[in-house]
TORPA-4810 file (N, C-alpha, C, O; in nm, 3 decimals):
<nodes>
NODE_1_-0.164_3.856_-1.528_-0.123_3.722_-1.486_-0.240_3.646_-1.427_-0.261_3.529_-1.459_M
NODE_2_-0.318_3.712_-1.338_-0.433_3.645_-1.277_-0.536_3.607_-1.383_-0.596_3.500_-1.376_K
NODE_3_-0.555_3.694_-1.482_-0.650_3.666_-1.588_-0.608_3.542_-1.668_-0.692_3.460_-1.702_T
NODE_4_-0.480_3.529_-1.697_-0.429_3.413_-1.770_-0.451_3.285_-1.692_-0.490_3.183_-1.749_T
NODE_5_-0.426_3.287_-1.561_-0.448_3.169_-1.477_-0.595_3.130_-1.472_-0.628_3.012_-1.476_L
NODE_6_-0.681_3.229_-1.463_-0.826_3.201_-1.460_-0.869_3.137_-1.591_-0.945_3.040_-1.591_V
NODE_7_-0.822_3.193_-1.704_-0.857_3.138_-1.835_-0.807_2.994_-1.848_-0.880_2.908_-1.897_V
NODE_8_-0.683_2.968_-1.806_-0.629_2.832_-1.812_-0.706_2.736_-1.723_-0.732_2.622_-1.762_L
NODE_9_-0.744_2.781_-1.604_-0.821_2.696_-1.512_-0.957_2.663_-1.570_-1.002_2.548_-1.563_A
NODE_10_-1.024_2.763_-1.628_-1.156_2.739_-1.690_-1.141_2.644_-1.808_-1.223_2.554_-1.825_V
NODE_11_-1.037_2.663_-1.890_-1.014_2.574_-2.005_-0.987_2.432_-1.959_-1.036_2.337_-2.021_A
NODE_12_-0.910_2.416_-1.852_-0.879_2.282_-1.800_-1.004_2.214_-1.749_-1.020_2.093_-1.766_A
NODE_13_-1.094_2.290_-1.687_-1.219_2.232_-1.638_-1.314_2.201_-1.753_-1.389_2.103_-1.747_L
NODE_14_-1.312_2.284_-1.857_-1.404_2.265_-1.968_-1.365_2.147_-2.055_-1.453_2.085_-2.115_A
NODE_15_-1.236_2.113_-2.065_-1.190_2.005_-2.152_-1.252_1.870_-2.120_-1.303_1.805_-2.211_L
NODE_16_-1.250_1.824_-1.993_-1.314_1.696_-1.967_-1.464_1.698_-1.994_-1.520_1.599_-2.040_P
NODE_17_-1.529_1.811_-1.966_-1.673_1.820_-1.991_-1.700_1.809_-2.140_-1.797_1.745_-2.181_A
NODE_18_-1.615_1.871_-2.223_-1.632_1.862_-2.367_-1.614_1.718_-2.414_-1.692_1.668_-2.495_T
NODE_19_-1.510_1.653_-2.363_-1.487_1.513_-2.403_-1.603_1.425_-2.362_-1.644_1.338_-2.439_A
NODE_20_-1.656_1.446_-2.242_-1.767_1.364_-2.195_-1.894_1.389_-2.275_-1.977_1.300_-2.289_L
NODE_21_-1.908_1.510_-2.329_-2.028_1.543_-2.405_-2.027_1.478_-2.542_-2.132_1.466_-2.605_A
NODE_22_-1.911_1.435_-2.590_-1.900_1.376_-2.723_-1.946_1.231_-2.719_-1.878_1.144_-2.666_K
NODE_23_-2.061_1.209_-2.775_-2.115_1.075_-2.776_-2.117_1.019_-2.917_-2.068_1.082_-3.010_G
NODE_24_-2.174_0.900_-2.932_-2.178_0.836_-3.063_-2.278_0.903_-3.156_-2.372_0.970_-3.112_P
NODE_25_-2.256_0.885_-3.286_-2.353_0.932_-3.385_-2.440_0.817_-3.434_-2.543_0.839_-3.498_S
NODE_26_-2.399_0.693_-3.403_-2.477_0.575_-3.441_-2.435_0.456_-3.356_-2.321_0.447_-3.311_A
NODE_27_-2.530_0.367_-3.336_-2.503_0.240_-3.267_-2.566_0.128_-3.351_-2.682_0.137_-3.391_A
NODE_28_-2.488_0.025_-3.378_-2.536_-0.090_-3.456_-2.533_-0.213_-3.368_-2.429_-0.250_-3.315_R
NODE_29_-2.650_-0.277_-3.352_-2.664_-0.395_-3.266_-2.686_-0.516_-3.356_-2.773_-0.515_-3.442_I
NODE_30_-2.607_-0.621_-3.334_-2.619_-0.741_-3.415_-2.602_-0.863_-3.326_-2.534_-0.858_-3.224_D
NODE_31_-2.665_-0.974_-3.366_-2.652_-1.097_-3.288_-2.753_-1.201_-3.330_-2.828_-1.181_-3.426_G
NODE_32_-2.756_-1.314_-3.259_-2.842_-1.426_-3.297_-2.990_-1.391_-3.290_-3.035_-1.323_-3.198_P
NODE_33_-3.064_-1.439_-3.389_-3.209_-1.420_-3.389_-3.255_-1.290_-3.454_-3.375_-1.268_-3.470_G
NODE_34_-3.161_-1.204_-3.492_-3.200_-1.080_-3.562_-3.194_-1.105_-3.711_-3.093_-1.154_-3.763_L
NODE_35_-3.301_-1.072_-3.781_-3.299_-1.084_-3.926_-3.197_-0.990_-3.987_-3.125_-1.026_-4.081_G
NODE_36_-3.192_-0.869_-3.934_-3.091_-0.772_-3.976_-3.052_-0.691_-3.853_-3.124_-0.687_-3.754_K
NODE_37_-2.937_-0.627_-3.862_-2.887_-0.549_-3.748_-2.982_-0.434_-3.715_-3.047_-0.379_-3.803_A
NODE_38_-2.988_-0.399_-3.587_-3.065_-0.283_-3.542_-2.969_-0.164_-3.541_-2.861_-0.172_-3.483_I
NODE_39_-3.008_-0.055_-3.604_-2.927_0.065_-3.605_-3.004_0.178_-3.538_-3.119_0.205_-3.571_T
NODE_40_-2.938_0.243_-3.443_-2.997_0.358_-3.373_-2.909_0.479_-3.403_-2.788_0.476_-3.379_I
NODE_41_-2.971_0.584_-3.454_-2.898_0.707_-3.485_-2.972_0.824_-3.421_-3.082_0.809_-3.369_T
NODE_42_-2.910_0.939_-3.425_-2.976_1.057_-3.373_-2.876_1.162_-3.330_-2.755_1.139_-3.333_G
NODE_43_-2.926_1.277_-3.291_-2.837_1.386_-3.250_-2.771_1.360_-3.115_-2.821_1.283_-3.033_P
NODE_44_-2.659_1.427_-3.095_-2.587_1.417_-2.968_-2.648_1.513_-2.867_-2.585_1.610_-2.826_E
NODE_45_-2.771_1.484_-2.828_-2.835_1.569_-2.728_-2.915_1.483_-2.632_-2.971_1.380_-2.670_Q
NODE_46_-2.920_1.528_-2.510_-2.989_1.453_-2.406_-3.135_1.434_-2.446_-3.200_1.527_-2.493_E
NODE_47_-3.185_1.315_-2.426_-3.324_1.284_-2.459_-3.344_1.227_-2.597_-3.454_1.182_-2.629_G
NODE_48_-3.241_1.228_-2.683_-3.256_1.166_-2.815_-3.251_1.015_-2.797_-3.190_0.966_-2.702_S
NODE_49_-3.315_0.938_-2.887_-3.313_0.792_-2.873_-3.172_0.734_-2.864_-3.148_0.641_-2.787_P
NODE_50_-3.077_0.789_-2.943_-2.940_0.739_-2.940_-2.872_0.767_-2.807_-2.805_0.680_-2.752_L
NODE_51_-2.888_0.889_-2.754_-2.823_0.922_-2.627_-2.885_0.843_-2.512_-2.815_0.801_-2.421_M
NODE_52_-3.018_0.823_-2.516_-3.083_0.741_-2.413_-3.028_0.598_-2.419_-2.997_0.539_-2.316_D
NODE_53_-3.017_0.544_-2.541_-2.964_0.409_-2.557_-2.820_0.400_-2.504_-2.787_0.308_-2.429_F
NODE_54_-2.736_0.496_-2.544_-2.596_0.495_-2.502_-2.585_0.502_-2.350_-2.500_0.434_-2.291_A
NODE_55_-2.669_0.582_-2.286_-2.667_0.590_-2.139_-2.712_0.458_-2.078_-2.652_0.411_-1.981_Q
NODE_56_-2.817_0.397_-2.133_-2.868_0.271_-2.079_-2.768_0.157_-2.099_-2.767_0.062_-2.021_Q
NODE_57_-2.686_0.165_-2.203_-2.586_0.061_-2.230_-2.455_0.087_-2.156_-2.362_0.007_-2.167_A
NODE_58_-2.446_0.195_-2.081_-2.325_0.225_-2.005_-2.210_0.276_-2.091_-2.093_0.262_-2.053_G
NODE_59_-2.242_0.335_-2.207_-2.136_0.382_-2.297_-2.046_0.485_-2.230_-1.924_0.472_-2.234_F
NODE_60_-2.104_0.585_-2.167_-2.024_0.697_-2.115_-1.934_0.657_-1.998_-1.815_0.690_-2.002_F
NODE_61_-1.983_0.588_-1.896_-1.890_0.548_-1.790_-1.788_0.446_-1.837_-1.675_0.444_-1.787_P
NODE_62_-1.825_0.360_-1.932_-1.729_0.262_-1.984_-1.623_0.328_-2.071_-1.508_0.285_-2.072_A
NODE_63_-1.661_0.433_-2.143_-1.567_0.500_-2.231_-1.478_0.598_-2.156_-1.356_0.598_-2.175_A
NODE_64_-1.538_0.681_-2.071_-1.465_0.792_-2.010_-1.446_0.781_-1.859_-1.368_0.857_-1.801_F
NODE_65_-1.517_0.688_-1.793_-1.516_0.685_-1.647_-1.618_0.785_-1.594_-1.659_0.878_-1.664_G
NODE_66_-1.659_0.763_-1.471_-1.762_0.849_-1.412_-1.755_0.836_-1.261_-1.720_0.730_-1.209_Q
NODE_67_-1.789_0.943_-1.190_-1.798_0.938_-1.044_-1.936_0.985_-1.000_-1.978_1.091_-1.045_E
NODE_68_-2.007_0.913_-0.918_-1.970_0.780_-0.868_-1.972_0.678_-0.982_-2.047_0.691_-1.078_P
NODE_69_-1.888_0.578_-0.967_-1.868_0.478_-1.072_-1.983_0.377_-1.074_-2.000_0.304_-0.976_D
NODE_70_-2.063_0.371_-1.183_-2.174_0.276_-1.189_-2.137_0.139_-1.243_-2.222_0.050_-1.252_P
NODE_71_-2.007_0.120_-1.280_-1.966_-0.008_-1.338_-1.965_-0.117_-1.230_-1.937_-0.090_-1.114_M
NODE_72_-1.996_-0.240_-1.271_-1.993_-0.354_-1.180_-1.848_-0.390_-1.147_-1.760_-0.370_-1.231_L
NODE_73_-1.821_-0.442_-1.027_-1.683_-0.478_-0.993_-1.630_-0.597_-1.073_-1.509_-0.606_-1.097_P
NODE_74_-1.717_-0.688_-1.114_-1.677_-0.809_-1.187_-1.788_-0.851_-1.282_-1.896_-0.792_-1.283_D
NODE_75_-1.760_-0.953_-1.361_-1.861_-1.014_-1.447_-1.973_-1.070_-1.358_-1.945_-1.132_-1.256_R
NODE_76_-2.099_-1.047_-1.396_-2.208_-1.107_-1.318_-2.200_-1.260_-1.321_-2.154_-1.318_-1.419_P
NODE_77_-2.244_-1.323_-1.214_-2.243_-1.469_-1.206_-2.348_-1.531_-1.297_-2.446_-1.466_-1.334_N
NODE_78_-2.327_-1.656_-1.331_-2.426_-1.733_-1.403_-2.418_-1.717_-1.554_-2.331_-1.650_-1.608_G
NODE_79_-2.514_-1.782_-1.619_-2.525_-1.779_-1.765_-2.588_-1.647_-1.807_-2.700_-1.615_-1.765_N
NODE_80_-2.519_-1.570_-1.888_-2.570_-1.440_-1.931_-2.658_-1.451_-2.056_-2.718_-1.351_-2.097_L
NODE_81_-2.667_-1.568_-2.115_-2.747_-1.583_-2.236_-2.666_-1.550_-2.360_-2.544_-1.531_-2.352_G
NODE_82_-2.732_-1.544_-2.475_-2.660_-1.521_-2.600_-2.592_-1.384_-2.604_-2.642_-1.286_-2.549_P
NODE_83_-2.477_-1.381_-2.672_-2.399_-1.257_-2.681_-2.429_-1.185_-2.812_-2.428_-1.246_-2.920_K
NODE_84_-2.456_-1.057_-2.802_-2.475_-0.968_-2.915_-2.360_-0.867_-2.915_-2.279_-0.865_-2.822_Y
NODE_85_-2.353_-0.785_-3.019_-2.250_-0.682_-3.023_-2.314_-0.546_-3.048_-2.414_-0.534_-3.118_S
NODE_86_-2.254_-0.444_-2.987_-2.291_-0.306_-3.016_-2.165_-0.240_-3.072_-2.060_-0.240_-3.009_I
NODE_87_-2.177_-0.183_-3.191_-2.067_-0.110_-3.254_-2.108_0.036_-3.264_-2.203_0.071_-3.335_D
NODE_88_-2.036_0.120_-3.191_-2.065_0.264_-3.191_-1.971_0.334_-3.288_-1.854_0.300_-3.300_Y
NODE_89_-2.025_0.433_-3.357_-1.942_0.523_-3.436_-1.942_0.656_-3.364_-2.048_0.715_-3.339_K
NODE_90_-1.823_0.705_-3.329_-1.809_0.830_-3.255_-1.731_0.928_-3.342_-1.614_0.905_-3.371_V
NODE_91_-1.796_1.039_-3.386_-1.724_1.136_-3.468_-1.615_1.206_-3.389_-1.635_1.244_-3.273_P
NODE_92_-1.501_1.224_-3.452_-1.389_1.291_-3.388_-1.349_1.417_-3.463_-1.420_1.459_-3.555_G
NODE_93_-1.238_1.476_-3.427_-1.193_1.598_-3.492_-1.141_1.572_-3.633_-1.091_1.464_-3.664_P
NODE_94_-1.152_1.674_-3.718_-1.096_1.671_-3.853_-1.144_1.551_-3.935_-1.066_1.491_-4.009_E
NODE_95_-1.269_1.516_-3.921_-1.327_1.408_-3.999_-1.292_1.268_-3.953_-1.338_1.170_-4.011_G
NODE_96_-1.212_1.258_-3.847_-1.176_1.126_-3.794_-1.295_1.071_-3.715_-1.372_1.148_-3.658_K
NODE_97_-1.309_0.941_-3.713_-1.412_0.880_-3.628_-1.352_0.762_-3.553_-1.251_0.704_-3.593_S
NODE_98_-1.416_0.727_-3.444_-1.370_0.618_-3.358_-1.477_0.510_-3.356_-1.597_0.539_-3.360_F
NODE_99_-1.434_0.385_-3.350_-1.524_0.271_-3.336_-1.506_0.215_-3.195_-1.397_0.174_-3.157_E
NODE_100_-1.614_0.213_-3.119_-1.612_0.155_-2.985_-1.706_0.035_-2.986_-1.820_0.045_-3.031_I
NODE_101_-1.658_-0.077_-2.935_-1.736_-0.201_-2.935_-1.773_-0.242_-2.793_-1.692_-0.232_-2.701_N
NODE_102_-1.895_-0.290_-2.778_-1.942_-0.348_-2.652_-2.000_-0.485_-2.681_-2.059_-0.507_-2.786_Q
NODE_103_-1.982_-0.578_-2.587_-2.056_-0.704_-2.589_-2.187_-0.677_-2.517_-2.190_-0.606_-2.416_D
NODE_104_-2.293_-0.734_-2.568_-2.427_-0.712_-2.513_-2.491_-0.845_-2.480_-2.491_-0.936_-2.563_L
NODE_105_-2.545_-0.856_-2.360_-2.619_-0.976_-2.317_-2.759_-0.930_-2.277_-2.785_-0.908_-2.159_Y
NODE_106_-2.850_-0.914_-2.374_-2.980_-0.854_-2.345_-3.072_-0.941_-2.260_-3.163_-0.890_-2.195_P
NODE_107_-3.048_-1.073_-2.259_-3.137_-1.163_-2.185_-3.080_-1.207_-2.050_-3.133_-1.298_-1.988_Y
NODE_108_-2.972_-1.143_-2.005_-2.914_-1.175_-1.874_-3.017_-1.144_-1.765_-3.101_-1.056_-1.781_A
NODE_109_-3.011_-1.217_-1.657_-3.103_-1.199_-1.543_-3.028_-1.134_-1.428_-2.912_-1.171_-1.405_K
NODE_110_-3.084_-1.042_-1.354_-3.219_-0.990_-1.371_-3.230_-0.882_-1.478_-3.341_-0.850_-1.521_P
NODE_111_-3.117_-0.825_-1.524_-3.120_-0.716_-1.621_-3.013_-0.737_-1.728_-2.916_-0.810_-1.707_Y
NODE_112_-3.034_-0.671_-1.842_-2.937_-0.675_-1.951_-2.800_-0.625_-1.903_-2.791_-0.539_-1.816_A
NODE_113_-2.695_-0.683_-1.963_-2.558_-0.651_-1.924_-2.477_-0.617_-2.049_-2.496_-0.677_-2.154_V
NODE_114_-2.386_-0.520_-2.035_-2.290_-0.491_-2.141_-2.149_-0.504_-2.086_-2.125_-0.487_-1.966_T
NODE_115_-2.057_-0.535_-2.177_-1.915_-0.539_-2.139_-1.837_-0.460_-2.244_-1.850_-0.483_-2.364_Y
NODE_116_-1.755_-0.367_-2.196_-1.669_-0.288_-2.283_-1.524_-0.321_-2.250_-1.482_-0.310_-2.135_T
NODE_117_-1.449_-0.360_-2.350_-1.306_-0.386_-2.329_-1.234_-0.253_-2.306_-1.265_-0.153_-2.371_A
NODE_118_-1.140_-0.254_-2.215_-1.061_-0.133_-2.191_-0.958_-0.117_-2.303_-0.926_-0.213_-2.374_S
NODE_119_-0.906_0.005_-2.318_-0.799_0.029_-2.413_-0.841_0.063_-2.554_-0.755_0.075_-2.641_G
NODE_120_-0.971_0.079_-2.581_-1.015_0.120_-2.714_-0.996_0.272_-2.728_-1.033_0.348_-2.638_Q
NODE_121_-0.939_0.314_-2.837_-0.908_0.456_-2.856_-1.033_0.539_-2.877_-1.118_0.504_-2.960_E
NODE_122_-1.046_0.648_-2.803_-1.154_0.744_-2.822_-1.100_0.882_-2.785_-1.063_0.906_-2.670_I
NODE_123_-1.096_0.971_-2.881_-1.032_1.103_-2.869_-0.886_1.084_-2.826_-0.814_1.006_-2.889_F
NODE_124_-0.843_1.153_-2.722_-0.703_1.140_-2.683_-0.687_1.050_-2.561_-0.587_1.060_-2.489_D
NODE_125_-0.785_0.964_-2.536_-0.780_0.870_-2.424_-0.817_0.731_-2.476_-0.844_0.714_-2.595_V
NODE_126_-0.819_0.633_-2.387_-0.869_0.500_-2.420_-0.980_0.465_-2.323_-0.989_0.521_-2.213_T
NODE_127_-1.065_0.373_-2.364_-1.181_0.338_-2.282_-1.138_0.280_-2.148_-1.040_0.206_-2.138_T
NODE_128_-1.215_0.314_-2.047_-1.194_0.259_-1.912_-1.238_0.112_-1.913_-1.169_0.026_-1.858_K
NODE_129_-1.352_0.084_-1.974_-1.403_-0.052_-1.987_-1.474_-0.103_-1.863_-1.480_-0.034_-1.761_G
NODE_130_-1.527_-0.225_-1.874_-1.591_-0.291_-1.761_-1.731_-0.340_-1.792_-1.781_-0.328_-1.904_G
NODE_131_-1.792_-0.395_-1.688_-1.928_-0.452_-1.695_-2.029_-0.349_-1.645_-2.002_-0.275_-1.551_W
NODE_132_-2.146_-0.347_-1.712_-2.251_-0.252_-1.676_-2.386_-0.323_-1.685_-2.409_-0.400_-1.778_Y
NODE_133_-2.473_-0.298_-1.589_-2.605_-0.363_-1.587_-2.713_-0.256_-1.589_-2.703_-0.157_-1.517_Q
NODE_134_-2.816_-0.276_-1.672_-2.920_-0.174_-1.689_-3.060_-0.235_-1.686_-3.088_-0.328_-1.762_S
NODE_135_-3.147_-0.184_-1.600_-3.285_-0.235_-1.596_-3.370_-0.186_-1.714_-3.478_-0.241_-1.737_P
NODE_136_-3.325_-0.085_-1.788_-3.405_-0.027_-1.896_-3.363_-0.074_-2.035_-3.440_-0.062_-2.130_L
NODE_137_-3.243_-0.126_-2.048_-3.185_-0.152_-2.179_-3.262_-0.254_-2.261_-3.285_-0.233_-2.380_L
NODE_138_-3.304_-0.364_-2.201_-3.373_-0.468_-2.278_-3.501_-0.415_-2.340_-3.529_-0.442_-2.456_K
NODE_139_-3.580_-0.339_-2.265_-3.705_-0.287_-2.318_-3.679_-0.191_-2.433_-3.754_-0.190_-2.531_Q
NODE_140_-3.574_-0.111_-2.422_-3.538_-0.020_-2.532_-3.503_-0.101_-2.656_-3.543_-0.065_-2.767_T
NODE_141_-3.428_-0.209_-2.638_-3.390_-0.294_-2.751_-3.511_-0.365_-2.812_-3.521_-0.378_-2.934_L
NODE_142_-3.603_-0.412_-2.727_-3.724_-0.478_-2.777_-3.805_-0.378_-2.859_-3.859_-0.413_-2.965_V
NODE_143_-3.815_-0.254_-2.812_-3.887_-0.150_-2.887_-3.820_-0.124_-3.022_-3.887_-0.086_-3.118_S
NODE_144_-3.689_-0.145_-3.030_-3.615_-0.123_-3.155_-3.613_-0.244_-3.247_-3.565_-0.235_-3.360_A
NODE_145_-3.666_-0.360_-3.201_-3.673_-0.477_-3.288_-3.614_-0.605_-3.234_-3.620_-0.708_-3.301_G
NODE_146_-3.556_-0.603_-3.113_-3.503_-0.727_-3.053_-3.620_-0.815_-3.010_-3.716_-0.765_-2.952_L
NODE_147_-3.615_-0.948_-3.037_-3.721_-1.036_-2.986_-3.730_-1.027_-2.833_-3.628_-1.018_-2.764_P
NODE_148_-3.852_-1.029_-2.780_-3.873_-1.016_-2.635_-3.811_-1.132_-2.559_-3.767_-1.116_-2.445_A
NODE_149_-3.806_-1.251_-2.623_-3.745_-1.367_-2.559_-3.638_-1.423_-2.650_-3.648_-1.417_-2.772_K
NODE_150_-3.534_-1.479_-2.587_-3.424_-1.539_-2.662_-3.475_-1.663_-2.735_-3.541_-1.749_-2.676_S
NODE_151_-3.444_-1.671_-2.864_-3.482_-1.788_-2.942_-3.363_-1.881_-2.949_-3.251_-1.836_-2.975_K
NODE_152_-3.383_-2.012_-2.927_-3.269_-2.104_-2.937_-3.216_-2.106_-3.079_-3.294_-2.107_-3.174_P
NODE_153_-3.085_-2.106_-3.092_-3.022_-2.114_-3.223_-2.980_-2.257_-3.250_-2.981_-2.341_-3.160_T
NODE_154_-2.943_-2.285_-3.373_-2.900_-2.421_-3.409_-2.780_-2.463_-3.326_-2.771_-2.578_-3.283_A
NODE_155_-2.688_-2.370_-3.302_-2.569_-2.406_-3.225_-2.603_-2.434_-3.080_-2.545_-2.523_-3.019_S
NODE_156_-2.700_-2.356_-3.023_-2.735_-2.382_-2.883_-2.812_-2.512_-2.871_-2.800_-2.582_-2.770_S
NODE_157_-2.892_-2.547_-2.974_-2.964_-2.674_-2.971_-2.866_-2.791_-2.978_-2.878_-2.887_-2.903_T
NODE_158_-2.768_-2.783_-3.070_-2.673_-2.893_-3.082_-2.584_-2.901_-2.959_-2.547_-3.011_-2.916_S
NODE_159_-2.547_-2.785_-2.902_-2.460_-2.791_-2.784_-2.535_-2.851_-2.666_-2.476_-2.922_-2.585_S
NODE_160_-2.667_-2.821_-2.656_-2.741_-2.881_-2.545_-2.757_-3.032_-2.568_-2.760_-3.108_-2.471_S
NODE_161_-2.766_-3.075_-2.694_-2.775_-3.217_-2.724_-2.649_-3.289_-2.675_-2.658_-3.393_-2.611_F
NODE_162_-2.532_-3.231_-2.707_-2.406_-3.294_-2.668_-2.380_-3.282_-2.519_-2.327_-3.374_-2.457_F
NODE_163_-2.417_-3.167_-2.459_-2.383_-3.145_-2.319_-2.472_-3.222_-2.223_-2.433_-3.243_-2.108_S
NODE_164_-2.590_-3.265_-2.266_-2.679_-3.335_-2.174_-2.655_-3.486_-2.173_-2.724_-3.558_-2.101_T
NODE_165_-2.561_-3.534_-2.249_-2.530_-3.676_-2.247_-2.614_-3.757_-2.343_-2.607_-3.880_-2.344_G
NODE_166_-2.694_-3.691_-2.425_-2.779_-3.764_-2.519_-2.695_-3.838_-2.623_-2.730_-3.948_-2.665_R
NODE_167_-2.585_-3.777_-2.663_-2.499_-3.843_-2.759_-2.442_-3.971_-2.699_-2.434_-4.073_-2.768_L
NODE_168_-2.402_-3.967_-2.573_-2.350_-4.086_-2.505_-2.456_-4.195_-2.496_-2.426_-4.313_-2.515_G
NODE_169_-2.580_-4.155_-2.465_-2.688_-4.253_-2.457_-2.713_-4.317_-2.593_-2.736_-4.437_-2.604_S
NODE_170_-2.709_-4.234_-2.698_-2.730_-4.285_-2.832_-2.619_-4.383_-2.871_-2.647_-4.490_-2.927_L
NODE_171_-2.495_-4.349_-2.841_-2.383_-4.438_-2.872_-2.394_-4.568_-2.791_-2.367_-4.676_-2.844_A
NODE_172_-2.432_-4.557_-2.666_-2.448_-4.676_-2.582_-2.557_-4.767_-2.635_-2.543_-4.890_-2.635_G
NODE_173_-2.668_-4.706_-2.681_-2.778_-4.784_-2.739_-2.736_-4.855_-2.866_-2.773_-4.971_-2.889_G
NODE_174_-2.659_-4.786_-2.950_-2.611_-4.846_-3.074_-2.517_-4.962_-3.044_-2.524_-5.066_-3.111_A
NODE_175_-2.429_-4.947_-2.945_-2.338_-5.056_-2.908_-2.415_-5.176_-2.857_-2.380_-5.290_-2.887_A
NODE_176_-2.520_-5.151_-2.781_-2.604_-5.259_-2.728_-2.673_-5.335_-2.842_-2.680_-5.458_-2.839_L
NODE_177_-2.724_-5.264_-2.941_-2.788_-5.328_-3.056_-2.689_-5.413_-3.135_-2.723_-5.523_-3.179_L
NODE_178_-2.568_-5.362_-3.153_-2.465_-5.438_-3.226_-2.430_-5.566_-3.151_-2.418_-5.673_-3.211_I
NODE_179_-2.414_-5.555_-3.019_-2.382_-5.674_-2.938_-2.496_-5.775_-2.944_-2.471_-5.895_-2.958_A
NODE_180_-2.621_-5.728_-2.934_-2.737_-5.816_-2.939_-2.745_-5.885_-3.075_-2.775_-6.004_-3.084_F
NODE_181_-2.717_-5.808_-3.182_-2.720_-5.865_-3.317_-2.615_-5.972_-3.336_-2.641_-6.073_-3.401_G
NODE_182_-2.495_-5.953_-3.280_-2.390_-6.053_-3.296_-2.424_-6.179_-3.217_-2.392_-6.290_-3.262_S
NODE_183_-2.489_-6.167_-3.100_-2.531_-6.285_-3.024_-2.634_-6.365_-3.103_-2.626_-6.487_-3.109_V
NODE_184_-2.729_-6.296_-3.164_-2.830_-6.365_-3.245_-2.765_-6.436_-3.365_-2.802_-6.548_-3.399_L
NODE_185_-2.669_-6.370_-3.426_-2.602_-6.430_-3.542_-2.529_-6.558_-3.502_-2.530_-6.655_-3.577_A
NODE_186_-2.464_-6.560_-3.384_-2.395_-6.680_-3.337_-2.493_-6.793_-3.309_-2.466_-6.909_-3.342_R
NODE_187_-2.606_-6.759_-3.249_-2.704_-6.864_-3.217_-2.760_-6.927_-3.345_-2.784_-7.048_-3.348_R
NODE_188_-2.779_-6.848_-3.447_-2.832_-6.903_-3.571_-2.731_-6.997_-3.636_-2.769_-7.096_-3.699_R
NODE_189_-2.602_-6.965_-3.621_-2.499_-7.050_-3.678_-2.494_-7.183_-3.604_-2.464_-7.286_-3.665_R
NODE_190_-2.523_-7.185_-3.474_-2.515_-7.306_-3.393_-2.653_-7.366_-3.374_-2.706_-7.361_-3.263_R
NODE_191_-2.711_-7.420_-3.476_-2.843_-7.483_-3.463_-2.826_-7.621_-3.400_-2.721_-7.684_-3.414_R
NODE_192_-2.928_-7.668_-3.330_-2.917_-7.800_-3.269_-2.894_-7.910_-3.376_-2.953_-7.906_-3.484_P
NODE_193_-2.810_-8.004_-3.344_-2.780_-8.115_-3.434_-2.664_-8.086_-3.528_-2.626_-8.172_-3.608_G
NODE_194_-2.609_-7.968_-3.520_-2.494_-7.938_-3.607_-2.371_-7.928_-3.522_-2.379_-7.902_-3.402_T
NODE_195_-2.258_-7.949_-3.583_-2.133_-7.940_-3.510_-2.061_-7.813_-3.549_-2.067_-7.767_-3.664_T
NODE_196_-1.996_-7.758_-3.453_-1.925_-7.632_-3.479_-1.790_-7.660_-3.536_-1.714_-7.567_-3.564_A
</nodes>
């Protein structure tokens, strides 16, 4: 009886450790300014480029939870910059695989930030989720092909045009020209010595 209890206790302790050890087999990063998506692959072992990346992106605490909890209590304040995506492929039992998605803000200040939605299925649990900030993640991404600085996109250029009031100034200038043109046209019609 004691032997059975010991075996069950060891198995119960080993199960969470096994689940936590199961990491992604690939990570695909995509977003504005990338000519093509960045793909990071590698073995599920500590020190591999993929496992280092997953740790820097907060994959493990966001997926499974961790104590002490390194997740941020809330979304960081301010403009986080352009949003990228990280799509992880996590191999599961019997040929099944899981897709876990993170939002990535590599140019956030002072450090890159990721956000994982809770409730994504992984093994027999769902992701804990949350915000994670990493001082190492941006440099790892730059080494993998991310531009060192955010490049303005066409949408950000047009949105800044509209948001800064330039469109209003342009419309106001056009209205002023139309009004000035109509005043000139009236004056030309009313030449001295003619009757209206």
